[in-house]
N, C-alpha and C positions, 0 to 999 in steps of 0.2 A: 432253426439254425442249421440243422443238418442239411436241409435243402440248399441253403446258401453256400455251405461248404462244398457240396457236390457241384453247384453251378460254377464256383470259382475253380474247382478241379478241372471241369470240362473246358473252361476258358484257358486255363494253363496248358492243357494238352493240345488244344487247337492252336494256340499261339506258339507253342514250342514246335509243333509240326510245320507251321508256316515260317518259322525262323525268327519270330519276335521273342528273343530270349529274355529281354528285360521285362516285357509284359508277362511272360510265362513265369518268371521268377517271382514277380510281385504277386501274381494271382495264386501261385503255389504257397507263398507265405501266408496270405490271407486265408486260404483254405485250411492250412495247418492250424492256424490260430482258432478259427471258428470250430473246427473239429475238436480241438482240445477243450474249448469252452463247453461244447456239447457234451463231451465225455464227463467233465467235472460236474456239470449240472445234473446229468443223468445219474451219476453215482450218488450225489447228494440227495436227489429225490427218491431214489431207491432206498437209501438208508433211512430217510424220514418216513417213508411209507412202511418200511419194515418195523421201525420203532413204534409207530402209531398202532400198528397191528398187534404188537406185543402188549401194549398198554390196554387194549380192549379185552384181552383174555383174563 
């Protein structure tokens, strides 16, 4: 998911540099949403791993 967020970020930067502001805006929004989902899932998985490790002790 982080890979796709970075791909859309690059698309947004290239489109913005070429003057395609509508495409750049859409790609930026998609990149932000994907990065947000990545962060949420990452934090959830870290908390689950941490809690499973405590149960083992």
